[in-house]
TIMI-2910 file (N, C-alpha, C, CB; in pm, 1 decimal, decimal comma, always signed):
<rs>
+----------+----------+----------+----------+----------+----------+----------+----------+----------+----------+----------+----------+------+
!      n_x !      n_y !      n_z !     ca_x !     ca_y !     ca_z !      c_x !      c_y !      c_z !     cb_x !     cb_y !     cb_z ! resn !
+----------+----------+----------+----------+----------+----------+----------+----------+----------+----------+----------+----------+------+
!  -3079,3 !  +2223,3 !  +2324,2 !  -2995,0 !  +2279,8 !  +2214,3 !  -2843,1 !  +2241,5 !  +2226,8 !  -3008,9 !  +2436,1 !  +2213,9 !  Met !
!  -2804,5 !  +2238,4 !  +2347,4 !  -2650,9 !  +2215,3 !  +2366,4 !  -2635,1 !  +2084,9 !  +2312,6 !  -2593,9 !  +2222,8 !  +2520,8 !  Lys !
!  -2735,6 !  +1978,1 !  +2349,1 !  -2697,4 !  +1842,7 !  +2324,1 !  -2681,3 !  +1820,2 !  +2152,0 !  -2816,9 !  +1741,9 !  +2395,3 !  Arg !
!  -2783,5 !  +1889,8 !  +2077,2 !  -2750,4 !  +1885,2 !  +1927,4 !  -2574,8 !  +1939,4 !  +1888,3 !  -2875,0 !  +1998,9 !  +1848,4 !  Ile !
!  -2549,0 !  +2063,1 !  +1932,6 !  -2438,3 !  +2102,6 !  +1877,8 !  -2334,5 !  +1989,2 !  +1934,6 !  -2408,3 !  +2256,2 !  +1913,0 !  Tyr !
!  -2345,7 !  +1922,6 !  +2034,3 !  -2241,9 !  +1847,1 !  +2067,4 !  -2216,7 !  +1758,7 !  +1960,4 !  -2260,7 !  +1782,4 !  +2186,3 !  Ile !
!  -2355,5 !  +1682,2 !  +1960,9 !  -2402,6 !  +1580,1 !  +1861,0 !  -2321,8 !  +1585,1 !  +1746,4 !  -2544,2 !  +1597,9 !  +1819,6 !  Ala !
!  -2355,6 !  +1694,4 !  +1677,7 !  -2314,4 !  +1758,0 !  +1554,9 !  -2182,2 !  +1785,9 !  +1553,1 !  -2381,8 !  +1873,3 !  +1528,6 !  Ile !
!  -2071,6 !  +1823,6 !  +1650,9 !  -1947,3 !  +1790,4 !  +1642,6 !  -1878,7 !  +1689,8 !  +1666,4 !  -1904,3 !  +1846,6 !  +1684,7 !  Val !
!  -1943,5 !  +1576,6 !  +1712,7 !  -1906,0 !  +1438,7 !  +1736,0 !  -1906,3 !  +1406,4 !  +1584,2 !  -2010,9 !  +1344,8 !  +1838,5 !  Phe !
!  -2043,4 !  +1404,4 !  +1511,8 !  -2044,7 !  +1358,6 !  +1387,0 !  -1949,7 !  +1422,4 !  +1266,5 !  -2175,3 !  +1368,2 !  +1356,3 !  Ile !
!  -1901,6 !  +1555,1 !  +1294,5 !  -1813,3 !  +1608,9 !  +1215,1 !  -1695,3 !  +1550,8 !  +1245,0 !  -1809,5 !  +1740,8 !  +1220,8 !  Val !
!  -1633,1 !  +1540,5 !  +1362,4 !  -1505,1 !  +1464,9 !  +1369,2 !  -1515,6 !  +1336,2 !  +1325,2 !  -1451,1 !  +1459,1 !  +1497,5 !  Leu !
!  -1607,7 !  +1255,8 !  +1359,7 !  -1610,9 !  +1116,2 !  +1266,8 !  -1600,9 !  +1100,8 !  +1168,9 !  -1689,5 !  +1052,5 !  +1258,6 !  Ser !
!  -1658,6 !  +1191,7 !  +1094,1 !  -1650,5 !  +1233,9 !   +926,3 !  -1496,1 !  +1258,0 !   +886,9 !  -1743,3 !  +1394,0 !   +889,1 !  Leu !
!  -1465,3 !  +1369,9 !   +981,1 !  -1344,1 !  +1421,9 !   +921,4 !  -1213,8 !  +1293,7 !   +964,6 !  -1314,3 !  +1596,6 !   +994,2 !  Ser !
!  -1231,1 !  +1240,9 !  +1055,7 !  -1140,2 !  +1129,4 !  +1079,4 !  -1160,2 !  +1010,5 !   +964,7 !  -1168,7 !  +1072,4 !  +1230,9 !  Ala !
!  -1290,0 !   +976,3 !   +922,9 !  -1301,6 !   +897,7 !   +813,1 !  -1204,3 !   +928,7 !   +707,8 !  -1428,9 !   +905,6 !   +765,3 !  Gly !
!  -1235,7 !  +1062,5 !   +690,2 !  -1203,1 !  +1105,7 !   +522,0 !  -1036,5 !  +1101,4 !   +539,3 !  -1274,8 !  +1299,0 !   +459,9 !  Val !
!   -985,6 !  +1185,3 !   +637,5 !   -823,4 !  +1161,7 !   +682,0 !   -767,8 !  +1044,3 !   +655,3 !   -795,4 !  +1172,2 !   +825,0 !  Ile !
!   -829,0 !   +904,9 !   +731,0 !   -801,4 !   +788,5 !   +728,7 !   -796,1 !   +757,0 !   +567,2 !   -897,6 !   +713,5 !   +816,2 !  Glu !
!   -887,7 !   +787,8 !   +539,1 !   -898,1 !   +741,3 !   +357,8 !   -804,1 !   +806,1 !   +271,5 !  -1046,7 !   +784,4 !   +280,0 !  Tyr !
!   -786,6 !   +910,8 !   +280,7 !   -686,5 !  +1007,5 !   +215,3 !   -542,7 !   +943,8 !   +261,2 !   -708,9 !  +1178,6 !   +271,4 !  Ile !
!   -498,2 !   +931,4 !   +360,2 !   -372,0 !   +857,0 !   +427,4 !   -331,3 !   +738,9 !   +356,4 !   -399,3 !   +810,6 !   +573,2 !  Ser !
!   -443,6 !   +631,4 !   +364,9 !   -406,7 !   +512,1 !   +307,9 !   -419,4 !   +512,3 !   +166,3 !   -477,3 !   +409,6 !   +360,9 !  Ile !
!   -526,9 !   +580,6 !    +94,0 !   -478,7 !   +571,7 !    -45,8 !   -349,3 !   +636,6 !    -92,0 !   -576,5 !   +624,1 !   -125,1 !  Asn !
!   -283,7 !   +785,7 !    -18,6 !   -195,0 !   +786,2 !    -66,5 !   -100,0 !   +710,2 !    -56,9 !   -174,7 !   +859,1 !    -59,4 !  Asn !
!    -42,9 !   +662,9 !    +68,3 !    +36,4 !   +532,3 !   +126,8 !    +26,3 !   +432,3 !    -13,2 !    -53,7 !   +450,8 !   +289,6 !  Thr !
!    -89,1 !   +394,6 !    -34,6 !   -116,7 !   +265,2 !   -118,2 !    -39,0 !   +316,9 !   -297,3 !   -334,7 !   +230,5 !   -119,2 !  Ile !
!    -77,9 !   +422,0 !   -306,3 !    -48,0 !   +480,2 !   -448,2 !    +89,8 !   +526,9 !   -474,9 !   -135,1 !   +597,4 !   -475,7 !  Asp !
!   +160,8 !   +519,7 !   -347,8 !   +305,2 !   +556,5 !   -381,2 !   +371,6 !   +428,2 !   -369,8 !   +373,9 !   +669,4 !   -284,1 !  Thr !
!   +327,0 !   +337,0 !   -316,7 !   +400,5 !   +198,2 !   -329,7 !   +356,1 !   +126,7 !   -495,6 !   +337,4 !    +83,7 !   -181,0 !  Tyr !
!   +249,6 !   +125,8 !   -526,9 !   +195,6 !    +87,8 !   -665,3 !   +264,6 !   +175,5 !   -777,0 !    +32,1 !   +109,6 !   -671,1 !  Met !
!   +256,1 !   +328,4 !   -722,4 !   +364,4 !   +379,1 !   -843,8 !   +513,9 !   +317,1 !   -860,2 !   +393,9 !   +537,0 !   -820,6 !  Asn !
!   +570,4 !   +328,8 !   -726,6 !   +713,0 !   +278,1 !   -727,7 !   +722,8 !   +143,2 !   -813,8 !   +764,0 !   +250,7 !   -572,6 !  Gln !
!   +613,8 !    +47,1 !   -767,3 !   +634,2 !    -87,9 !   -858,8 !   +609,6 !    -57,5 !   -990,5 !   +539,3 !   -209,8 !   -823,8 !  Ile !
!   +512,0 !     +5,5 !  -1012,9 !   +491,8 !    +59,3 !  -1196,3 !   +627,0 !   +103,1 !  -1219,7 !   +367,8 !   +213,4 !  -1240,3 !  Ser !
!   +711,2 !   +192,4 !  -1183,0 !   +836,8 !   +246,7 !  -1213,0 !   +922,4 !   +158,3 !  -1214,1 !   +877,8 !   +339,6 !  -1137,7 !  Lys !
!   +950,6 !    +49,3 !  -1153,8 !  +1010,8 !    -94,5 !  -1152,5 !   +972,2 !   -138,3 !  -1284,6 !   +954,7 !   -198,6 !  -1032,7 !  Val !
!   +878,9 !   -160,0 !  -1304,0 !   +836,7 !   -238,9 !  -1417,6 !   +877,7 !   -179,1 !  -1543,8 !   +693,0 !   -257,8 !  -1418,1 !  Glu !
!   +861,5 !    -45,5 !  -1553,7 !   +913,4 !    +46,0 !  -1667,1 !  +1079,6 !    +38,8 !  -1680,2 !   +864,8 !   +207,7 !  -1633,7 !  Asn !
!  +1118,9 !    +31,7 !  -1580,3 !  +1298,5 !    +26,5 !  -1553,7 !  +1338,1 !   -133,5 !  -1629,1 !  +1352,1 !    +24,9 !  -1331,6 !  Leu !
!  +1237,0 !   -221,5 !  -1590,0 !  +1305,5 !   -378,6 !  -1639,6 !  +1270,7 !   -383,7 !  -1764,3 !  +1250,7 !   -524,8 !  -1566,5 !  Ile !
!  +1161,6 !   -311,3 !  -1826,7 !  +1138,6 !   -326,5 !  -1981,3 !  +1260,8 !   -269,2 !  -2038,8 !  +1002,7 !   -248,2 !  -2041,2 !  Lys !
!  +1317,1 !   -146,3 !  -1967,7 !  +1438,1 !    -72,8 !  -2061,6 !  +1562,1 !   -139,5 !  -2034,3 !  +1464,5 !    +92,3 !  -2029,6 !  Glu !
!  +1559,9 !   -270,5 !  -1961,7 !  +1681,5 !   -346,1 !  -1916,8 !  +1788,6 !   -262,1 !  -1818,2 !  +1758,1 !   -392,7 !  -2051,5 !  Ser !
!  +1713,9 !   -177,6 !  -1725,3 !  +1781,5 !    -83,0 !  -1631,6 !  +1739,7 !   -196,7 !  -1474,3 !  +1693,8 !   +117,0 !  -1641,6 !  Lys !
!  +1781,0 !   -317,1 !  -1499,6 !  +1760,8 !   -397,1 !  -1385,0 !  +1846,5 !   -361,8 !  -1234,5 !  +1796,6 !   -536,6 !  -1437,0 !  Ile !
!  +1955,5 !   -319,4 !  -1253,9 !  +2031,6 !   -249,8 !  -1146,6 !  +1948,2 !   -172,3 !  -1060,5 !  +2133,5 !   -161,9 !  -1200,3 !  Glu !
!  +1890,2 !    -49,3 !  -1160,8 !  +1842,1 !    +34,6 !  -1052,9 !  +1706,6 !     -8,1 !  -1058,3 !  +1864,0 !   +192,0 !  -1067,0 !  Lys !
!  +1630,6 !    -88,8 !  -1079,2 !  +1521,6 !   -137,8 !  -1075,7 !  +1515,1 !   -221,8 !   -912,5 !  +1508,1 !   -223,7 !  -1213,5 !  Ala !
!  +1639,5 !   -267,2 !   -910,5 !  +1653,4 !   -359,6 !   -763,4 !  +1637,3 !   -268,0 !   -682,9 !  +1791,9 !   -441,3 !   -722,1 !  Glu !
!  +1755,8 !   -120,3 !   -688,9 !  +1766,9 !    -47,7 !   -574,8 !  +1650,4 !    +40,5 !   -535,1 !  +1878,2 !    +25,9 !   -586,5 !  Lys !
!  +1551,0 !    +44,0 !   -622,4 !  +1434,6 !   +119,3 !   -584,6 !  +1315,7 !     +9,9 !   -514,2 !  +1377,8 !   +199,7 !   -727,4 !  Ile !
!  +1335,1 !   -113,1 !   -546,3 !  +1248,5 !   -202,3 !   -508,0 !  +1313,2 !   -233,5 !   -345,8 !  +1241,7 !   -332,5 !   -623,2 !  Ile !
!  +1444,6 !   -206,3 !   -344,9 !  +1523,6 !   -230,6 !   -225,4 !  +1465,1 !   -138,1 !   -118,0 !  +1679,7 !   -204,2 !   -250,0 !  Asn !
!  +1488,9 !     +0,6 !   -164,1 !  +1436,6 !   +145,0 !    -93,4 !  +1273,2 !   +112,8 !    -65,3 !  +1458,3 !   +303,1 !   -215,6 !  Glu !
!  +1198,8 !    +63,1 !   -152,0 !  +1046,7 !    +51,9 !   -131,8 !  +1009,8 !    -60,6 !     -5,5 !   +975,3 !     -1,3 !   -285,8 !  Asn !
!  +1080,2 !   -174,0 !    -35,9 !  +1079,9 !   -252,4 !    +96,3 !  +1101,5 !   -190,5 !   +226,5 !  +1175,2 !   -347,3 !    +91,3 !  Ala !
!  +1242,0 !   -149,2 !   +206,2 !  +1271,4 !    -56,6 !   +351,7 !  +1185,0 !    +37,1 !   +404,6 !  +1385,5 !    +27,6 !   +343,1 !  Ile !
!  +1115,5 !   +129,8 !   +305,1 !  +1040,2 !   +214,5 !   +332,0 !   +907,1 !   +188,6 !   +388,7 !  +1037,4 !   +272,7 !   +239,5 !  Ser !
!   +861,1 !    +63,8 !   +332,0 !   +740,4 !     +4,6 !   +371,5 !   +718,6 !    -76,2 !   +510,9 !   +713,0 !    -78,4 !   +269,4 !  Phe !
!   +855,1 !   -138,3 !   +510,4 !   +881,3 !   -193,4 !   +651,1 !   +875,1 !    -77,5 !   +755,8 !  +1028,2 !   -266,2 !   +658,6 !  Glu !
!   +936,8 !    +25,4 !   +745,1 !   +978,4 !   +129,5 !   +824,5 !   +855,3 !   +222,2 !   +873,0 !  +1081,9 !   +207,1 !   +746,1 !  Asn !
!   +786,4 !   +289,0 !   +732,6 !   +693,0 !   +382,6 !   +734,8 !   +568,5 !   +331,6 !   +713,0 !   +718,6 !   +476,9 !   +652,2 !  Thr !
!   +531,2 !   +295,1 !   +603,2 !   +446,4 !   +193,9 !   +560,6 !   +339,6 !   +121,8 !   +608,0 !   +501,8 !   +125,6 !   +538,1 !  Gly !
!   +416,2 !    +39,5 !   +670,9 !   +332,1 !    -38,4 !   +769,0 !   +284,2 !    +15,3 !   +894,8 !   +398,1 !   -146,0 !   +804,9 !  Lys !
!   +369,2 !    +69,5 !   +955,4 !   +343,7 !   +178,4 !  +1088,6 !   +201,9 !   +266,0 !  +1059,2 !   +492,5 !   +307,3 !  +1103,1 !  Ser !
!   +198,5 !   +313,3 !   +932,5 !    +62,2 !   +409,7 !   +881,6 !    -62,7 !   +278,7 !   +887,7 !    +87,9 !   +493,4 !   +675,1 !  Ile !
!    -18,2 !   +199,8 !   +787,2 !   -115,6 !    +99,1 !   +778,0 !   -165,2 !    +12,4 !   +898,6 !    -68,7 !    +17,7 !   +687,6 !  Leu !
!    -72,6 !     -5,9 !  +1013,7 !   -112,7 !    -95,7 !  +1119,1 !   -219,2 !    -34,2 !  +1177,6 !     -9,5 !   -128,1 !  +1217,4 !  Tyr !
!   -266,5 !    +52,1 !  +1200,7 !   -354,4 !   +135,6 !  +1250,2 !   -517,6 !    +74,3 !  +1185,2 !   -302,1 !   +296,6 !  +1202,6 !  Cys !
!   -493,7 !    +47,8 !  +1087,2 !   -640,8 !     +4,9 !  +1000,6 !   -645,6 !   -121,5 !   +961,5 !   -667,7 !    +80,0 !   +865,4 !  Tyr !
!   -549,7 !   -212,2 !   +965,9 !   -532,3 !   -339,1 !   +914,5 !   -476,3 !   -447,9 !   +978,0 !   -473,1 !   -329,2 !   +820,5 !  Tyr !
!   -497,8 !   -590,6 !   +986,1 !   -424,8 !   -685,5 !  +1058,5 !   -275,2 !   -688,4 !   +999,0 !   -498,3 !   -826,2 !  +1050,2 !  Thr !
!   -205,1 !   -739,4 !  +1094,3 !    -53,7 !   -735,9 !  +1063,6 !    -42,7 !   -843,6 !   +975,7 !    +47,4 !   -751,3 !  +1188,9 !  His !
!    -78,0 !   -947,3 !   +927,4 !    -76,9 !  -1019,4 !   +866,2 !    -54,7 !   -988,7 !   +721,4 !   -160,2 !  -1069,9 !   +900,3 !  Asp !
!   -145,9 !   -921,4 !   +671,6 !   -137,1 !   -852,2 !   +554,1 !    -73,7 !   -774,7 !   +494,9 !   -195,6 !   -814,3 !   +541,0 !  Glu !
!     +4,0 !   -705,2 !   +597,8 !   +117,9 !   -589,3 !   +576,2 !   +235,1 !   -700,8 !   +576,0 !   +133,3 !   -448,5 !   +717,1 !  Leu !
!   +253,4 !   -800,0 !   +673,6 !   +345,1 !   -879,5 !   +683,8 !   +357,9 !   -941,2 !   +524,7 !   +312,9 !   -977,0 !   +802,6 !  Glu !
!   +286,1 !   -994,6 !   +469,5 !   +278,2 !  -1064,1 !   +367,6 !   +361,9 !   -958,5 !   +235,2 !   +112,1 !  -1105,0 !   +352,4 !  Glu !
!   +291,9 !   -862,8 !   +225,2 !   +312,6 !   -728,1 !   +136,3 !   +473,4 !   -717,3 !   +165,6 !   +208,9 !   -570,7 !   +195,0 !  Ile !
!   +513,6 !   -707,2 !   +290,0 !   +654,9 !   -700,6 !   +327,4 !   +738,1 !   -796,0 !   +262,6 !   +671,9 !   -716,7 !   +465,4 !  Thr !
!   +689,1 !   -910,4 !   +306,3 !   +772,8 !  -1039,9 !   +235,3 !   +753,6 !  -1035,3 !    +79,1 !   +710,8 !  -1200,0 !   +291,6 !  Glu !
!   +666,8 !   -997,1 !    +17,3 !   +640,2 !  -1010,4 !   -122,3 !   +767,3 !   -914,5 !   -163,8 !   +475,2 !   -960,0 !   -174,1 !  Glu !
!   +797,3 !   -784,4 !    -78,5 !   +854,1 !   -675,5 !   -136,0 !  +1034,0 !   -767,7 !   -183,7 !   +850,2 !   -519,2 !     +1,8 !  Leu !
!  +1059,5 !   -820,2 !    -35,3 !  +1215,3 !   -868,3 !    -31,1 !  +1207,0 !  -1002,8 !   -106,2 !  +1284,0 !   -890,9 !   +136,5 !  Tyr !
!  +1111,8 !  -1062,2 !   -162,4 !  +1082,8 !  -1177,0 !   -241,2 !  +1107,0 !  -1120,7 !   -363,4 !   +945,7 !  -1240,9 !   -226,6 !  Val !
!  +1053,9 !  -1021,6 !   -439,0 !  +1069,8 !   -972,7 !   -586,7 !  +1218,7 !   -898,1 !   -582,7 !   +933,0 !   -856,7 !   -637,3 !  Ile !
!  +1240,3 !   -852,1 !   -468,8 !  +1379,5 !   -785,3 !   -458,6 !  +1468,8 !   -904,8 !   -491,7 !  +1416,0 !   -714,9 !   -303,3 !  Glu !
!  +1475,2 !  -1021,9 !   -425,3 !  +1555,6 !  -1128,4 !   -457,0 !  +1538,0 !  -1206,2 !   -573,7 !  +1552,9 !  -1204,7 !   -364,6 !  Asp !
!  +1415,7 !  -1189,1 !   -659,0 !  +1405,2 !  -1220,3 !   -774,9 !  +1465,7 !  -1145,8 !   -875,0 !  +1298,0 !  -1231,4 !   -793,0 !  Leu !
!  +1477,8 !  -1012,1 !   -868,7 !  +1534,3 !   -947,8 !   -925,0 !  +1696,2 !   -967,0 !   -941,5 !  +1491,4 !   -853,2 !   -881,1 !  Leu !
!  +1749,2 !   -958,0 !   -846,1 !  +1864,6 !   -989,4 !   -790,2 !  +1940,3 !  -1086,0 !   -876,5 !  +1841,8 !  -1037,7 !   -660,7 !  Asp !
!  +1854,1 !  -1250,5 !   -866,5 !  +1879,4 !  -1369,1 !   -939,2 !  +1870,6 !  -1339,9 !  -1091,6 !  +1780,9 !  -1478,6 !   -896,2 !  Asp !
!  +1811,7 !  -1225,8 !  -1155,4 !  +1778,1 !  -1227,9 !  -1261,1 !  +1657,8 !  -1300,3 !  -1334,5 !  +1867,8 !  -1249,6 !  -1294,2 !  Arg !
!  +1578,0 !  -1314,2 !  -1233,9 !  +1469,3 !  -1423,4 !  -1284,8 !  +1347,7 !  -1329,1 !  -1317,8 !  +1424,2 !  -1551,7 !  -1158,7 !  Arg !
!  +1325,3 !  -1262,2 !  -1421,1 !  +1236,1 !  -1177,1 !  -1460,0 !  +1118,0 !  -1210,3 !  -1452,4 !  +1253,0 !  -1141,4 !  -1562,0 !  Ile !
!  +1117,1 !  -1347,4 !  -1522,9 !   +923,9 !  -1387,6 !  -1498,5 !   +882,9 !  -1433,6 !  -1391,6 !   +854,9 !  -1500,1 !  -1584,6 !  Asp !
!   +929,4 !  -1461,5 !  -1290,2 !   +898,0 !  -1486,2 !  -1185,0 !   +870,9 !  -1366,5 !  -1122,0 !   +977,4 !  -1559,9 !  -1133,5 !  Asp !
!   +974,3 !  -1246,0 !  -1123,7 !   +962,3 !  -1115,8 !  -1093,6 !   +799,3 !  -1085,4 !  -1110,2 !  +1061,4 !  -1028,6 !  -1189,1 !  Tyr !
!   +788,5 !  -1066,1 !  -1234,9 !   +653,8 !  -1010,1 !  -1290,9 !   +545,6 !  -1094,3 !  -1242,8 !   +647,5 !  -1005,8 !  -1450,0 !  His !
!   +503,7 !  -1231,8 !  -1233,1 !   +429,0 !  -1292,0 !  -1162,8 !   +405,9 !  -1223,7 !   -997,7 !   +485,0 !  -1425,6 !  -1174,4 !  Glu !
!   +527,6 !  -1249,9 !   -953,4 !   +517,5 !  -1181,1 !   -775,5 !   +473,2 !  -1038,5 !   -776,7 !   +684,0 !  -1173,0 !   -683,1 !  Lys !
!   +545,2 !   -957,6 !   -879,4 !   +486,8 !   -833,9 !   -864,4 !   +326,3 !   -806,1 !   -886,6 !   +558,9 !   -757,2 !   -950,2 !  Ser !
!   +283,6 !   -882,7 !   -982,9 !   +132,3 !   -882,1 !  -1012,5 !    +71,6 !   -905,7 !   -924,3 !    +82,9 !   -957,1 !  -1098,0 !  His !
!   +108,5 !  -1017,2 !   -840,1 !    +35,6 !  -1023,9 !   -714,6 !    +45,9 !   -931,8 !   -599,1 !    +60,6 !  -1134,1 !   -667,1 !  Leu !
!   +163,5 !   -878,9 !   -584,6 !   +162,8 !   -779,5 !   -500,0 !   +104,8 !   -655,5 !   -537,9 !   +276,8 !   -761,3 !   -464,6 !  Leu !
!    +81,4 !   -622,2 !   -627,9 !    -15,5 !   -511,8 !   -660,6 !   -152,5 !   -548,4 !   -648,6 !     +2,9 !   -462,1 !   -794,4 !  Met !
!   -192,0 !   -655,2 !   -657,6 !   -353,4 !   -703,9 !   -629,2 !   -345,3 !   -683,0 !   -451,8 !   -395,7 !   -911,1 !   -691,6 !  Lys !
!   -260,3 !   -741,1 !   -375,6 !   -288,7 !   -704,4 !   -257,3 !   -285,4 !   -588,3 !   -206,9 !   -237,5 !   -757,0 !   -197,5 !  Lys !
!   -212,9 !   -488,1 !   -279,7 !   -222,6 !   -332,9 !   -269,1 !   -350,1 !   -281,7 !   -268,6 !   -156,3 !   -264,6 !   -375,6 !  Leu !
!   -385,7 !   -331,5 !   -396,5 !   -516,3 !   -268,5 !   -465,7 !   -614,3 !   -319,1 !   -390,9 !   -544,5 !   -301,8 !   -619,9 !  Leu !
!   -622,1 !   -417,5 !   -318,0 !   -730,6 !   -520,3 !   -253,8 !   -750,3 !   -397,2 !    -95,2 !   -640,4 !   -738,2 !   -213,3 !  Phe !
!   -591,6 !   -358,8 !   -101,2 !   -626,9 !   -283,3 !    +71,1 !   -710,0 !   -146,7 !    +21,6 !   -442,9 !   -220,7 !   +187,2 !  Ile !
!   -677,0 !    -89,0 !   -106,8 !   -707,4 !    +10,0 !   -138,4 !   -886,4 !    +16,2 !   -170,1 !   -610,8 !    +35,4 !   -241,4 !  Lys !
!   -894,3 !   -120,9 !   -200,0 !  -1058,1 !   -117,7 !   -229,5 !  -1125,7 !   -130,9 !    -83,2 !  -1115,1 !   -260,0 !   -339,2 !  Glu !
!  -1062,8 !   -197,9 !     -3,2 !  -1119,0 !   -210,5 !   +113,2 !  -1183,7 !    -62,4 !   +226,4 !  -1007,3 !   -291,0 !   +171,5 !  Lys !
!  -1087,7 !    +34,1 !   +128,4 !  -1121,2 !   +176,7 !   +203,4 !  -1211,0 !   +250,8 !    +94,2 !   -968,4 !   +278,2 !   +244,9 !  Glu !
!  -1250,6 !   +199,0 !    +28,8 !  -1360,3 !   +264,0 !    -34,3 !  -1484,8 !   +306,3 !    +30,8 !  -1395,4 !   +190,6 !   -125,4 !  Gln !
!  -1529,0 !   +396,0 !     +6,4 !  -1683,3 !   +410,5 !    +99,3 !  -1782,9 !   +390,4 !    +31,9 !  -1722,1 !   +544,1 !   +162,0 !  Ile !
!  -1813,7 !   +269,8 !    +58,9 !  -1923,6 !   +204,1 !     +8,8 !  -2010,7 !   +149,9 !   +110,9 !  -1884,0 !   +105,4 !    -76,2 !  Thr !
!  -2145,5 !   +122,5 !    +86,8 !  -2218,3 !    +33,0 !   +172,4 !  -2171,7 !    -88,4 !   +210,9 !  -2325,3 !     +8,3 !   +124,4 !  Ile !
!  -2152,2 !   -145,3 !   +112,6 !  -2097,5 !   -295,6 !   +172,1 !  -1967,9 !   -279,2 !   +287,8 !  -2029,6 !   -398,1 !    +24,6 !  Gln !
!  -1897,7 !   -184,5 !   +263,3 !  -1758,3 !   -177,3 !   +321,9 !  -1798,6 !   -122,5 !   +438,4 !  -1643,6 !    -94,6 !   +245,9 !  Asn !
!  -1924,7 !    -42,5 !   +484,2 !  -1947,9 !    +22,2 !   +595,2 !  -2001,7 !    -56,8 !   +670,8 !  -2011,5 !   +126,2 !   +586,5 !  Ile !
!  -2106,8 !   -168,3 !   +610,1 !  -2184,4 !   -269,0 !   +692,7 !  -2071,9 !   -363,3 !   +720,9 !  -2318,3 !   -342,2 !   +615,6 !  Leu !
+----------+----------+----------+----------+----------+----------+----------+----------+----------+----------+----------+----------+------+
</rs>
C-alpha cells in the first residue's frame, strides 16, 4: 500500500510541475505579446517615441528575465532569435521605417505564438 501512495505522490508532483510550467510560460509569452500589441496601437496614434521606449524596455526585459524563465524549456537558438528581433524592431522604429517594423513585428508575434502553441497540452505535444 505504501508503494501506491508514493506513486500517487509522484504523479501529483509531476502534474503540478507541468501545470506550473504551462502557466508560467503562457504568462511570460502573453506579457511580451501584449507589449507588442500596445506598441502597435501607439504607432497607429503616431506616438513613435513612446513606442520605441516600450520596445527597448521589452527587449531588455526579455533578455534579462524572459529568456531566463524560458531557457529551462526551450532551445537557446529560438530565444536568441526573439531577442534579436526585438532589437531589430527597435532599430526600425528608431529609423522610422514603419512598414518594415510591421513586417518584423508580425514575424515576432508568430514566433512567440509558436512557443505558446508548443506548450499546449495536446496528445501531439506529449508524444
